[in-house]
PDB file of N, CA, C and O in Angstrom:
ATOM      1  N   MET A   1      10.936  55.119 -15.746  1.00  0.00           N
ATOM      2  CA  MET A   1      12.310  54.467 -15.259  1.00  0.00           C
ATOM      3  C   MET A   1      11.327  53.187 -14.974  1.00  0.00           C
ATOM      4  O   MET A   1      10.300  53.023 -14.315  1.00  0.00           O
ATOM      5  N   ILE A   2      12.167  52.350 -15.813  1.00  0.00           N
ATOM      6  CA  ILE A   2      11.829  50.909 -15.540  1.00  0.00           C
ATOM      7  C   ILE A   2      12.984  49.860 -14.886  1.00  0.00           C
ATOM      8  O   ILE A   2      14.045  49.601 -15.454  1.00  0.00           O
ATOM      9  N   VAL A   3      12.626  49.385 -13.759  1.00  0.00           N
ATOM     10  CA  VAL A   3      13.424  48.617 -12.858  1.00  0.00           C
ATOM     11  C   VAL A   3      12.918  47.249 -13.054  1.00  0.00           C
ATOM     12  O   VAL A   3      11.711  47.025 -13.137  1.00  0.00           O
ATOM     13  N   SER A   4      13.920  46.221 -13.139  1.00  0.00           N
ATOM     14  CA  SER A   4      13.523  44.881 -13.238  1.00  0.00           C
ATOM     15  C   SER A   4      14.800  44.297 -12.155  1.00  0.00           C
ATOM     16  O   SER A   4      15.935  44.767 -12.074  1.00  0.00           O
ATOM     17  N   ALA A   5      14.258  43.191 -11.409  1.00  0.00           N
ATOM     18  CA  ALA A   5      15.401  42.485 -10.662  1.00  0.00           C
ATOM     19  C   ALA A   5      15.165  41.200 -10.601  1.00  0.00           C
ATOM     20  O   ALA A   5      13.965  40.964 -10.744  1.00  0.00           O
ATOM     21  N   THR A   6      15.979  40.038 -10.408  1.00  0.00           N
ATOM     22  CA  THR A   6      16.118  38.926 -10.633  1.00  0.00           C
ATOM     23  C   THR A   6      16.231  38.349  -8.953  1.00  0.00           C
ATOM     24  O   THR A   6      17.001  38.900  -8.166  1.00  0.00           O
ATOM     25  N   LEU A   7      15.690  37.623  -8.700  1.00  0.00           N
ATOM     26  CA  LEU A   7      15.883  37.109  -7.012  1.00  0.00           C
ATOM     27  C   LEU A   7      16.301  35.694  -7.496  1.00  0.00           C
ATOM     28  O   LEU A   7      15.607  35.063  -8.293  1.00  0.00           O
ATOM     29  N   THR A   8      17.372  35.260  -7.021  1.00  0.00           N
ATOM     30  CA  THR A   8      17.764  33.789  -6.687  1.00  0.00           C
ATOM     31  C   THR A   8      18.035  33.046  -5.284  1.00  0.00           C
ATOM     32  O   THR A   8      18.279  33.760  -4.311  1.00  0.00           O
ATOM     33  N   GLY A   9      18.009  31.905  -5.160  1.00  0.00           N
ATOM     34  CA  GLY A   9      17.753  31.697  -3.675  1.00  0.00           C
ATOM     35  C   GLY A   9      17.094  31.586  -3.039  1.00  0.00           C
ATOM     36  O   GLY A   9      17.267  30.976  -1.983  1.00  0.00           O
ATOM     37  N   VAL A  10      15.956  32.166  -3.419  1.00  0.00           N
ATOM     38  CA  VAL A  10      14.710  31.953  -2.389  1.00  0.00           C
ATOM     39  C   VAL A  10      14.354  30.574  -1.803  1.00  0.00           C
ATOM     40  O   VAL A  10      14.172  30.416  -0.595  1.00  0.00           O
ATOM     41  N   GLU A  11      14.239  29.337  -2.936  1.00  0.00           N
ATOM     42  CA  GLU A  11      13.857  28.232  -2.045  1.00  0.00           C
ATOM     43  C   GLU A  11      14.901  28.129  -0.880  1.00  0.00           C
ATOM     44  O   GLU A  11      14.540  28.166   0.296  1.00  0.00           O
ATOM     45  N   GLY A  12      16.109  28.007  -1.230  1.00  0.00           N
ATOM     46  CA  GLY A  12      17.303  27.910  -0.087  1.00  0.00           C
ATOM     47  C   GLY A  12      16.944  28.635   1.352  1.00  0.00           C
ATOM     48  O   GLY A  12      17.015  28.195   2.499  1.00  0.00           O
ATOM     49  N   LEU A  13      16.529  29.924   0.836  1.00  0.00           N
ATOM     50  CA  LEU A  13      16.255  30.857   1.961  1.00  0.00           C
ATOM     51  C   LEU A  13      15.063  29.907   2.876  1.00  0.00           C
ATOM     52  O   LEU A  13      15.125  29.439   4.013  1.00  0.00           O
ATOM     53  N   ALA A  14      14.070  29.868   1.920  1.00  0.00           N
ATOM     54  CA  ALA A  14      12.900  29.349   2.744  1.00  0.00           C
ATOM     55  C   ALA A  14      13.189  28.083   3.371  1.00  0.00           C
ATOM     56  O   ALA A  14      12.690  27.880   4.478  1.00  0.00           O
ATOM     57  N   GLU A  15      13.880  27.241   2.867  1.00  0.00           N
ATOM     58  CA  GLU A  15      14.342  26.014   3.606  1.00  0.00           C
ATOM     59  C   GLU A  15      14.970  26.200   4.824  1.00  0.00           C
ATOM     60  O   GLU A  15      14.750  25.464   5.786  1.00  0.00           O
ATOM     61  N   ARG A  16      15.788  27.195   4.850  1.00  0.00           N
ATOM     62  CA  ARG A  16      16.637  27.596   6.106  1.00  0.00           C
ATOM     63  C   ARG A  16      15.862  28.186   7.188  1.00  0.00           C
ATOM     64  O   ARG A  16      16.044  27.979   8.388  1.00  0.00           O
ATOM     65  N   ILE A  17      14.917  28.994   6.623  1.00  0.00           N
ATOM     66  CA  ILE A  17      13.967  29.672   7.630  1.00  0.00           C
ATOM     67  C   ILE A  17      13.215  28.422   8.192  1.00  0.00           C
ATOM     68  O   ILE A  17      13.143  28.327   9.417  1.00  0.00           O
ATOM     69  N   ALA A  18      12.639  27.440   7.399  1.00  0.00           N
ATOM     70  CA  ALA A  18      11.554  26.258   7.934  1.00  0.00           C
ATOM     71  C   ALA A  18      12.314  25.608   9.230  1.00  0.00           C
ATOM     72  O   ALA A  18      11.876  25.354  10.351  1.00  0.00           O
ATOM     73  N   ARG A  19      13.876  25.400   8.547  1.00  0.00           N
ATOM     74  CA  ARG A  19      14.492  24.721   9.739  1.00  0.00           C
ATOM     75  C   ARG A  19      14.940  25.205  10.796  1.00  0.00           C
ATOM     76  O   ARG A  19      15.444  24.508  11.676  1.00  0.00           O
ATOM     77  N   ALA A  20      14.797  26.699  10.869  1.00  0.00           N
ATOM     78  CA  ALA A  20      15.110  27.059  11.986  1.00  0.00           C
ATOM     79  C   ALA A  20      13.917  27.415  12.838  1.00  0.00           C
ATOM     80  O   ALA A  20      14.049  27.717  14.024  1.00  0.00           O
ATOM     81  N   LEU A  21      12.762  27.377  12.232  1.00  0.00           N
ATOM     82  CA  LEU A  21      11.863  27.748  13.037  1.00  0.00           C
ATOM     83  C   LEU A  21      10.858  26.557  13.328  1.00  0.00           C
ATOM     84  O   LEU A  21      10.014  26.687  14.215  1.00  0.00           O
ATOM     85  N   ALA A  22      10.941  25.526  12.661  1.00  0.00           N
ATOM     86  CA  ALA A  22      10.234  24.308  12.971  1.00  0.00           C
ATOM     87  C   ALA A  22      10.200  23.707  14.266  1.00  0.00           C
ATOM     88  O   ALA A  22       9.167  23.167  14.661  1.00  0.00           O
ATOM     89  N   PRO A  23      11.273  23.752  14.990  1.00  0.00           N
ATOM     90  CA  PRO A  23      11.510  23.301  16.471  1.00  0.00           C
ATOM     91  C   PRO A  23      10.637  24.349  17.050  1.00  0.00           C
ATOM     92  O   PRO A  23       9.526  24.064  17.497  1.00  0.00           O
ATOM     93  N   ARG A  24      11.061  25.426  17.054  1.00  0.00           N
ATOM     94  CA  ARG A  24      10.178  26.393  17.895  1.00  0.00           C
ATOM     95  C   ARG A  24       8.584  26.429  17.726  1.00  0.00           C
ATOM     96  O   ARG A  24       7.825  26.546  18.688  1.00  0.00           O
ATOM     97  N   LEU A  25       8.209  26.328  16.541  1.00  0.00           N
ATOM     98  CA  LEU A  25       6.692  26.211  16.323  1.00  0.00           C
ATOM     99  C   LEU A  25       6.357  24.819  16.948  1.00  0.00           C
ATOM    100  O   LEU A  25       5.339  24.799  17.641  1.00  0.00           O
ATOM    101  N   ALA A  26       6.999  23.743  16.822  1.00  0.00           N
ATOM    102  CA  ALA A  26       6.469  22.543  17.208  1.00  0.00           C
ATOM    103  C   ALA A  26       6.542  22.642  18.748  1.00  0.00           C
ATOM    104  O   ALA A  26       5.596  22.178  19.386  1.00  0.00           O
ATOM    105  N   ALA A  27       7.504  23.164  19.355  1.00  0.00           N
ATOM    106  CA  ALA A  27       7.415  23.289  21.047  1.00  0.00           C
ATOM    107  C   ALA A  27       5.969  23.856  21.288  1.00  0.00           C
ATOM    108  O   ALA A  27       5.094  23.249  21.906  1.00  0.00           O
ATOM    109  N   ASP A  28       5.819  25.214  20.667  1.00  0.00           N
ATOM    110  CA  ASP A  28       4.705  25.866  20.775  1.00  0.00           C
ATOM    111  C   ASP A  28       3.436  25.501  20.424  1.00  0.00           C
ATOM    112  O   ASP A  28       2.425  26.064  20.844  1.00  0.00           O
ATOM    113  N   ALA A  29       3.456  24.412  19.535  1.00  0.00           N
ATOM    114  CA  ALA A  29       2.073  23.614  19.221  1.00  0.00           C
ATOM    115  C   ALA A  29       2.033  22.368  20.670  1.00  0.00           C
ATOM    116  O   ALA A  29       1.047  22.180  21.382  1.00  0.00           O
ATOM    117  N   VAL A  30       2.843  21.944  20.750  1.00  0.00           N
ATOM    118  CA  VAL A  30       2.774  20.920  21.790  1.00  0.00           C
ATOM    119  C   VAL A  30       2.355  21.767  23.235  1.00  0.00           C
ATOM    120  O   VAL A  30       1.331  21.355  23.781  1.00  0.00           O
ATOM    121  N   ALA A  31       2.973  22.764  23.805  1.00  0.00           N
ATOM    122  CA  ALA A  31       2.468  23.540  24.867  1.00  0.00           C
ATOM    123  C   ALA A  31       1.032  23.983  24.621  1.00  0.00           C
ATOM    124  O   ALA A  31       0.223  23.739  25.516  1.00  0.00           O
ATOM    125  N   THR A  32       0.553  24.696  23.356  1.00  0.00           N
ATOM    126  CA  THR A  32      -0.771  24.890  23.454  1.00  0.00           C
ATOM    127  C   THR A  32      -1.699  23.691  23.433  1.00  0.00           C
ATOM    128  O   THR A  32      -2.865  23.831  23.802  1.00  0.00           O
ATOM    129  N   ALA A  33      -1.214  22.450  22.993  1.00  0.00           N
ATOM    130  CA  ALA A  33      -2.064  21.340  23.009  1.00  0.00           C
ATOM    131  C   ALA A  33      -2.314  20.950  24.433  1.00  0.00           C
ATOM    132  O   ALA A  33      -3.438  20.806  24.914  1.00  0.00           O
ATOM    133  N   ALA A  34      -0.958  20.757  25.196  1.00  0.00           N
ATOM    134  CA  ALA A  34      -1.089  20.271  26.610  1.00  0.00           C
ATOM    135  C   ALA A  34      -2.153  21.351  27.442  1.00  0.00           C
ATOM    136  O   ALA A  34      -3.077  20.980  28.165  1.00  0.00           O
ATOM    137  N   ALA A  35      -1.744  22.914  27.121  1.00  0.00           N
ATOM    138  CA  ALA A  35      -2.541  23.584  27.952  1.00  0.00           C
ATOM    139  C   ALA A  35      -4.169  23.653  27.772  1.00  0.00           C
ATOM    140  O   ALA A  35      -4.882  23.841  28.758  1.00  0.00           O
ATOM    141  N   ALA A  36      -4.702  23.493  26.493  1.00  0.00           N
ATOM    142  CA  ALA A  36      -5.959  23.055  26.097  1.00  0.00           C
ATOM    143  C   ALA A  36      -6.406  21.782  26.560  1.00  0.00           C
ATOM    144  O   ALA A  36      -7.588  21.739  26.901  1.00  0.00           O
ATOM    145  N   LEU A  37      -5.629  20.567  26.665  1.00  0.00           N
ATOM    146  CA  LEU A  37      -6.144  19.634  27.173  1.00  0.00           C
ATOM    147  C   LEU A  37      -6.305  19.590  28.799  1.00  0.00           C
ATOM    148  O   LEU A  37      -7.237  19.034  29.379  1.00  0.00           O
ATOM    149  N   THR A  38      -5.346  20.202  29.356  1.00  0.00           N
ATOM    150  CA  THR A  38      -5.223  20.359  30.766  1.00  0.00           C
ATOM    151  C   THR A  38      -6.560  21.100  31.280  1.00  0.00           C
ATOM    152  O   THR A  38      -7.229  20.715  32.239  1.00  0.00           O
ATOM    153  N   ALA A  39      -6.864  22.342  30.399  1.00  0.00           N
ATOM    154  CA  ALA A  39      -8.009  22.980  30.645  1.00  0.00           C
ATOM    155  C   ALA A  39      -9.249  22.363  30.465  1.00  0.00           C
ATOM    156  O   ALA A  39     -10.172  22.827  31.135  1.00  0.00           O
ATOM    157  N   ALA A  40      -9.543  21.221  29.552  1.00  0.00           N
ATOM    158  CA  ALA A  40     -10.556  20.652  29.192  1.00  0.00           C
ATOM    159  C   ALA A  40     -10.916  19.422  30.422  1.00  0.00           C
ATOM    160  O   ALA A  40     -12.012  18.952  30.729  1.00  0.00           O
ATOM    161  N   ALA A  41      -9.544  19.121  30.972  1.00  0.00           N
ATOM    162  CA  ALA A  41      -9.960  18.203  32.110  1.00  0.00           C
ATOM    163  C   ALA A  41     -10.166  19.150  33.373  1.00  0.00           C
ATOM    164  O   ALA A  41     -10.791  18.776  34.364  1.00  0.00           O
ATOM    165  N   ALA A  42      -9.793  19.962  33.295  1.00  0.00           N
ATOM    166  CA  ALA A  42      -9.930  21.076  34.886  1.00  0.00           C
ATOM    167  C   ALA A  42     -11.437  20.906  34.747  1.00  0.00           C
ATOM    168  O   ALA A  42     -12.136  20.422  35.637  1.00  0.00           O
ATOM    169  N   ARG A  43     -11.976  21.417  33.351  1.00  0.00           N
ATOM    170  CA  ARG A  43     -13.558  21.812  33.425  1.00  0.00           C
ATOM    171  C   ARG A  43     -14.095  20.609  33.877  1.00  0.00           C
ATOM    172  O   ARG A  43     -15.232  20.769  34.320  1.00  0.00           O
ATOM    173  N   GLU A  44     -13.675  19.422  33.927  1.00  0.00           N
ATOM    174  CA  GLU A  44     -14.402  18.182  34.410  1.00  0.00           C
ATOM    175  C   GLU A  44     -14.174  17.923  35.619  1.00  0.00           C
ATOM    176  O   GLU A  44     -14.915  17.130  36.198  1.00  0.00           O
ATOM    177  N   GLY A  45     -13.018  18.570  36.337  1.00  0.00           N
ATOM    178  CA  GLY A  45     -12.810  18.469  37.436  1.00  0.00           C
ATOM    179  C   GLY A  45     -11.621  17.529  38.048  1.00  0.00           C
ATOM    180  O   GLY A  45     -11.578  17.155  39.220  1.00  0.00           O
ATOM    181  N   VAL A  46     -10.582  17.192  36.947  1.00  0.00           N
ATOM    182  CA  VAL A  46      -9.883  16.320  37.003  1.00  0.00           C
ATOM    183  C   VAL A  46      -8.318  16.923  36.775  1.00  0.00           C
ATOM    184  O   VAL A  46      -8.071  17.320  35.636  1.00  0.00           O
ATOM    185  N   THR A  47      -7.459  16.997  37.591  1.00  0.00           N
ATOM    186  CA  THR A  47      -6.103  17.756  37.614  1.00  0.00           C
ATOM    187  C   THR A  47      -5.227  16.761  36.971  1.00  0.00           C
ATOM    188  O   THR A  47      -5.017  15.618  37.377  1.00  0.00           O
ATOM    189  N   LEU A  48      -4.690  17.383  35.815  1.00  0.00           N
ATOM    190  CA  LEU A  48      -3.613  16.619  34.979  1.00  0.00           C
ATOM    191  C   LEU A  48      -2.291  17.081  35.317  1.00  0.00           C
ATOM    192  O   LEU A  48      -2.029  18.274  35.468  1.00  0.00           O
ATOM    193  N   GLU A  49      -1.234  15.898  35.471  1.00  0.00           N
ATOM    194  CA  GLU A  49       0.462  16.289  35.817  1.00  0.00           C
ATOM    195  C   GLU A  49       0.935  16.201  34.504  1.00  0.00           C
ATOM    196  O   GLU A  49       0.624  15.281  33.748  1.00  0.00           O
ATOM    197  N   ALA A  50       1.720  17.182  34.190  1.00  0.00           N
ATOM    198  CA  ALA A  50       2.582  17.091  33.034  1.00  0.00           C
ATOM    199  C   ALA A  50       3.900  16.624  33.487  1.00  0.00           C
ATOM    200  O   ALA A  50       4.394  16.889  34.583  1.00  0.00           O
ATOM    201  N   GLN A  51       4.654  15.611  32.177  1.00  0.00           N
ATOM    202  CA  GLN A  51       5.823  15.272  32.315  1.00  0.00           C
ATOM    203  C   GLN A  51       6.385  15.496  30.922  1.00  0.00           C
ATOM    204  O   GLN A  51       5.907  15.014  29.895  1.00  0.00           O
ATOM    205  N   ALA A  52       7.643  16.420  31.011  1.00  0.00           N
ATOM    206  CA  ALA A  52       8.039  16.489  29.701  1.00  0.00           C
ATOM    207  C   ALA A  52       8.840  15.144  29.173  1.00  0.00           C
ATOM    208  O   ALA A  52       9.501  14.468  29.961  1.00  0.00           O
ATOM    209  N   GLY A  53       8.746  14.879  28.048  1.00  0.00           N
ATOM    210  CA  GLY A  53       9.304  13.565  27.222  1.00  0.00           C
ATOM    211  C   GLY A  53      10.105  14.151  25.953  1.00  0.00           C
ATOM    212  O   GLY A  53      10.502  15.314  25.877  1.00  0.00           O
ATOM    213  N   ASP A  54      10.297  13.060  24.871  1.00  0.00           N
ATOM    214  CA  ASP A  54      11.039  13.137  23.906  1.00  0.00           C
ATOM    215  C   ASP A  54       9.969  14.421  22.612  1.00  0.00           C
ATOM    216  O   ASP A  54       9.127  14.102  21.772  1.00  0.00           O
ATOM    217  N   GLY A  55      10.362  15.463  22.884  1.00  0.00           N
ATOM    218  CA  GLY A  55       9.748  16.343  21.946  1.00  0.00           C
ATOM    219  C   GLY A  55       8.426  16.712  22.417  1.00  0.00           C
ATOM    220  O   GLY A  55       7.903  17.716  21.933  1.00  0.00           O
ATOM    221  N   GLY A  56       7.713  15.913  23.450  1.00  0.00           N
ATOM    222  CA  GLY A  56       6.520  16.031  23.656  1.00  0.00           C
ATOM    223  C   GLY A  56       6.042  16.249  25.427  1.00  0.00           C
ATOM    224  O   GLY A  56       6.831  16.344  26.368  1.00  0.00           O
ATOM    225  N   VAL A  57       4.966  16.275  25.475  1.00  0.00           N
ATOM    226  CA  VAL A  57       4.426  16.645  27.020  1.00  0.00           C
ATOM    227  C   VAL A  57       3.514  15.203  27.218  1.00  0.00           C
ATOM    228  O   VAL A  57       2.723  14.863  26.338  1.00  0.00           O
ATOM    229  N   ARG A  58       3.688  14.465  28.352  1.00  0.00           N
ATOM    230  CA  ARG A  58       2.637  13.363  28.753  1.00  0.00           C
ATOM    231  C   ARG A  58       1.710  13.672  29.946  1.00  0.00           C
ATOM    232  O   ARG A  58       2.022  13.549  31.131  1.00  0.00           O
ATOM    233  N   LEU A  59       0.812  13.989  29.578  1.00  0.00           N
ATOM    234  CA  LEU A  59      -0.305  14.034  30.732  1.00  0.00           C
ATOM    235  C   LEU A  59      -0.917  13.258  31.147  1.00  0.00           C
ATOM    236  O   LEU A  59      -1.447  12.462  30.371  1.00  0.00           O
ATOM    237  N   GLY A  60      -1.107  13.146  32.489  1.00  0.00           N
ATOM    238  CA  GLY A  60      -1.733  12.039  32.958  1.00  0.00           C
ATOM    239  C   GLY A  60      -2.332  12.533  34.393  1.00  0.00           C
ATOM    240  O   GLY A  60      -2.364  13.679  34.841  1.00  0.00           O
ATOM    241  N   THR A  61      -2.787  11.344  34.964  1.00  0.00           N
ATOM    242  CA  THR A  61      -3.333  11.762  36.302  1.00  0.00           C
ATOM    243  C   THR A  61      -3.430  10.091  37.273  1.00  0.00           C
ATOM    244  O   THR A  61      -3.731   8.993  36.803  1.00  0.00           O
ATOM    245  N   ASP A  62      -3.145  10.353  38.386  1.00  0.00           N
ATOM    246  CA  ASP A  62      -2.960   9.247  39.265  1.00  0.00           C
ATOM    247  C   ASP A  62      -4.415   9.516  40.316  1.00  0.00           C
ATOM    248  O   ASP A  62      -4.478   9.147  41.489  1.00  0.00           O
ATOM    249  N   ASP A  63      -5.144   9.998  39.818  1.00  0.00           N
ATOM    250  CA  ASP A  63      -6.260  10.328  40.911  1.00  0.00           C
ATOM    251  C   ASP A  63      -7.231   8.644  40.323  1.00  0.00           C
ATOM    252  O   ASP A  63      -7.488   8.412  39.142  1.00  0.00           O
ATOM    253  N   PRO A  64      -7.519   7.915  41.241  1.00  0.00           N
ATOM    254  CA  PRO A  64      -8.111   6.697  41.053  1.00  0.00           C
ATOM    255  C   PRO A  64      -9.554   6.990  40.962  1.00  0.00           C
ATOM    256  O   PRO A  64     -10.238   6.106  40.447  1.00  0.00           O
ATOM    257  N   GLU A  65     -10.131   8.032  41.354  1.00  0.00           N
ATOM    258  CA  GLU A  65     -11.451   8.603  41.110  1.00  0.00           C
ATOM    259  C   GLU A  65     -11.534   8.952  39.466  1.00  0.00           C
ATOM    260  O   GLU A  65     -12.536   8.672  38.809  1.00  0.00           O
ATOM    261  N   ALA A  66     -10.565   9.483  38.996  1.00  0.00           N
ATOM    262  CA  ALA A  66     -10.877  10.160  37.660  1.00  0.00           C
ATOM    263  C   ALA A  66     -10.435   8.769  36.882  1.00  0.00           C
ATOM    264  O   ALA A  66     -11.110   8.542  35.877  1.00  0.00           O
ATOM    265  N   VAL A  67      -9.608   7.995  37.131  1.00  0.00           N
ATOM    266  CA  VAL A  67      -9.348   6.737  36.332  1.00  0.00           C
ATOM    267  C   VAL A  67     -10.549   5.849  36.390  1.00  0.00           C
ATOM    268  O   VAL A  67     -10.720   5.293  35.305  1.00  0.00           O
ATOM    269  N   ALA A  68     -11.418   5.536  37.271  1.00  0.00           N
ATOM    270  CA  ALA A  68     -12.715   4.698  37.503  1.00  0.00           C
ATOM    271  C   ALA A  68     -13.606   5.667  36.666  1.00  0.00           C
ATOM    272  O   ALA A  68     -14.268   5.045  35.835  1.00  0.00           O
ATOM    273  N   ARG A  69     -13.773   6.774  36.654  1.00  0.00           N
ATOM    274  CA  ARG A  69     -14.634   7.202  35.858  1.00  0.00           C
ATOM    275  C   ARG A  69     -14.635   7.267  34.422  1.00  0.00           C
ATOM    276  O   ARG A  69     -15.633   7.291  33.701  1.00  0.00           O
ATOM    277  N   GLU A  70     -13.453   7.291  34.076  1.00  0.00           N
ATOM    278  CA  GLU A  70     -12.869   7.331  32.646  1.00  0.00           C
ATOM    279  C   GLU A  70     -13.230   5.530  31.902  1.00  0.00           C
ATOM    280  O   GLU A  70     -13.644   5.210  30.788  1.00  0.00           O
ATOM    281  N   THR A  71     -12.901   4.812  32.934  1.00  0.00           N
ATOM    282  CA  THR A  71     -12.650   3.420  32.527  1.00  0.00           C
ATOM    283  C   THR A  71     -14.080   2.672  32.840  1.00  0.00           C
ATOM    284  O   THR A  71     -14.626   1.850  32.104  1.00  0.00           O
ATOM    285  N   GLY A  72     -14.578   3.177  34.168  1.00  0.00           N
ATOM    286  CA  GLY A  72     -15.769   2.409  34.735  1.00  0.00           C
ATOM    287  C   GLY A  72     -15.408   1.480  35.583  1.00  0.00           C
ATOM    288  O   GLY A  72     -14.279   1.005  35.708  1.00  0.00           O
ATOM    289  N   THR A  73     -16.478   1.183  36.243  1.00  0.00           N
ATOM    290  CA  THR A  73     -16.040  -0.066  37.408  1.00  0.00           C
ATOM    291  C   THR A  73     -17.370  -1.008  37.059  1.00  0.00           C
ATOM    292  O   THR A  73     -18.298  -0.816  36.273  1.00  0.00           O
ATOM    293  N   LEU A  74     -17.052  -2.206  38.051  1.00  0.00           N
ATOM    294  CA  LEU A  74     -18.403  -2.774  37.914  1.00  0.00           C
ATOM    295  C   LEU A  74     -19.600  -2.422  38.655  1.00  0.00           C
ATOM    296  O   LEU A  74     -20.720  -2.897  38.467  1.00  0.00           O
ATOM    297  N   GLU A  75     -19.235  -1.458  39.601  1.00  0.00           N
ATOM    298  CA  GLU A  75     -20.613  -0.848  40.002  1.00  0.00           C
ATOM    299  C   GLU A  75     -20.946   0.301  39.186  1.00  0.00           C
ATOM    300  O   GLU A  75     -22.141   0.596  39.149  1.00  0.00           O
ATOM    301  N   GLN A  76     -20.044   1.085  38.455  1.00  0.00           N
ATOM    302  CA  GLN A  76     -20.439   2.152  37.720  1.00  0.00           C
ATOM    303  C   GLN A  76     -19.998   2.426  36.296  1.00  0.00           C
ATOM    304  O   GLN A  76     -18.830   2.394  35.908  1.00  0.00           O
ATOM    305  N   PRO A  77     -20.843   2.642  35.715  1.00  0.00           N
ATOM    306  CA  PRO A  77     -20.585   2.738  33.966  1.00  0.00           C
ATOM    307  C   PRO A  77     -19.499   3.856  33.748  1.00  0.00           C
ATOM    308  O   PRO A  77     -19.453   4.846  34.478  1.00  0.00           O
ATOM    309  N   ALA A  78     -18.692   3.662  32.783  1.00  0.00           N
ATOM    310  CA  ALA A  78     -17.743   4.617  32.376  1.00  0.00           C
ATOM    311  C   ALA A  78     -18.343   5.940  31.909  1.00  0.00           C
ATOM    312  O   ALA A  78     -19.303   5.910  31.139  1.00  0.00           O
ATOM    313  N   ASP A  79     -17.795   7.187  32.360  1.00  0.00           N
ATOM    314  CA  ASP A  79     -18.116   8.450  32.203  1.00  0.00           C
ATOM    315  C   ASP A  79     -17.153   9.188  31.635  1.00  0.00           C
ATOM    316  O   ASP A  79     -16.652   9.989  32.425  1.00  0.00           O
ATOM    317  N   PRO A  80     -16.660   9.211  30.422  1.00  0.00           N
ATOM    318  CA  PRO A  80     -15.575   9.461  29.925  1.00  0.00           C
ATOM    319  C   PRO A  80     -15.060  11.021  29.895  1.00  0.00           C
ATOM    320  O   PRO A  80     -15.639  11.829  29.169  1.00  0.00           O
ATOM    321  N   TRP A  81     -14.060  11.371  30.634  1.00  0.00           N
ATOM    322  CA  TRP A  81     -13.723  13.006  30.305  1.00  0.00           C
ATOM    323  C   TRP A  81     -12.633  13.378  29.450  1.00  0.00           C
ATOM    324  O   TRP A  81     -12.474  14.513  29.001  1.00  0.00           O
ATOM    325  N   LEU A  82     -11.611  12.036  29.159  1.00  0.00           N
ATOM    326  CA  LEU A  82     -10.624  12.284  28.318  1.00  0.00           C
ATOM    327  C   LEU A  82     -10.828  12.211  27.019  1.00  0.00           C
ATOM    328  O   LEU A  82     -10.256  12.982  26.249  1.00  0.00           O
ATOM    329  N   GLN A  83     -11.875  11.045  26.509  1.00  0.00           N
ATOM    330  CA  GLN A  83     -12.004  10.843  25.330  1.00  0.00           C
ATOM    331  C   GLN A  83     -12.589  12.125  24.331  1.00  0.00           C
ATOM    332  O   GLN A  83     -12.158  12.552  23.260  1.00  0.00           O
ATOM    333  N   PRO A  84     -13.816  12.557  25.208  1.00  0.00           N
ATOM    334  CA  PRO A  84     -14.364  14.124  24.454  1.00  0.00           C
ATOM    335  C   PRO A  84     -13.514  15.100  24.493  1.00  0.00           C
ATOM    336  O   PRO A  84     -13.675  15.841  23.522  1.00  0.00           O
ATOM    337  N   ALA A  85     -12.544  15.483  25.298  1.00  0.00           N
ATOM    338  CA  ALA A  85     -11.259  16.405  25.344  1.00  0.00           C
ATOM    339  C   ALA A  85     -10.536  16.161  24.047  1.00  0.00           C
ATOM    340  O   ALA A  85     -10.562  16.926  23.083  1.00  0.00           O
ATOM    341  N   LEU A  86      -9.787  14.837  24.131  1.00  0.00           N
ATOM    342  CA  LEU A  86      -9.443  14.618  22.806  1.00  0.00           C
ATOM    343  C   LEU A  86      -9.737  14.449  21.412  1.00  0.00           C
ATOM    344  O   LEU A  86      -8.913  14.147  20.549  1.00  0.00           O
ATOM    345  N   SER A  87     -11.252  14.714  21.201  1.00  0.00           N
ATOM    346  CA  SER A  87     -11.805  14.278  20.324  1.00  0.00           C
ATOM    347  C   SER A  87     -11.922  16.001  19.638  1.00  0.00           C
ATOM    348  O   SER A  87     -11.868  16.300  18.445  1.00  0.00           O
ATOM    349  N   GLY A  88     -12.072  16.833  20.679  1.00  0.00           N
ATOM    350  CA  GLY A  88     -12.034  18.151  20.662  1.00  0.00           C
ATOM    351  C   GLY A  88     -10.647  18.747  19.953  1.00  0.00           C
ATOM    352  O   GLY A  88     -10.717  19.635  19.104  1.00  0.00           O
ATOM    353  N   MET A  89      -9.511  18.231  20.341  1.00  0.00           N
ATOM    354  CA  MET A  89      -8.222  18.549  20.031  1.00  0.00           C
ATOM    355  C   MET A  89      -8.141  17.722  18.566  1.00  0.00           C
ATOM    356  O   MET A  89      -7.375  18.288  17.786  1.00  0.00           O
ATOM    357  N   ARG A  90      -8.595  16.838  18.173  1.00  0.00           N
ATOM    358  CA  ARG A  90      -8.193  16.431  16.757  1.00  0.00           C
ATOM    359  C   ARG A  90      -9.366  17.303  15.887  1.00  0.00           C
ATOM    360  O   ARG A  90      -9.242  17.310  14.662  1.00  0.00           O
ATOM    361  N   ARG A  91     -10.225  17.858  16.352  1.00  0.00           N
ATOM    362  CA  ARG A  91     -11.228  18.728  15.284  1.00  0.00           C
ATOM    363  C   ARG A  91     -10.340  20.081  14.896  1.00  0.00           C
ATOM    364  O   ARG A  91     -10.593  20.673  13.846  1.00  0.00           O
ATOM    365  N   ARG A  92      -9.411  20.490  15.683  1.00  0.00           N
ATOM    366  CA  ARG A  92      -8.749  21.749  15.942  1.00  0.00           C
ATOM    367  C   ARG A  92      -7.578  21.932  14.927  1.00  0.00           C
ATOM    368  O   ARG A  92      -7.151  23.043  14.611  1.00  0.00           O
ATOM    369  N   ARG A  93      -7.026  20.585  14.373  1.00  0.00           N
ATOM    370  CA  ARG A  93      -6.045  20.708  13.314  1.00  0.00           C
ATOM    371  C   ARG A  93      -6.577  21.085  12.105  1.00  0.00           C
ATOM    372  O   ARG A  93      -5.845  21.225  11.125  1.00  0.00           O
TER     373      ARG A  93
END
């Protein structure tokens, strides 16, 4: 017995599935990135605060010592904690 079948409309189905899943996948990716960056900052002793925004999450700190460490002061050179964490995130893509 030989059976053959023709499947049509697969492209449209794929597009509909992609449209349905894209927002969920994007939200998961944002949450995962925020968690990874928060964990990296915590390893450096910095507590980040998260604020949900337009399709993303803003992470920041109002700790003056953490800001001074990142940017440096007249008396103390910069010892960045944010830039290495961001570089690690870029490598994951």
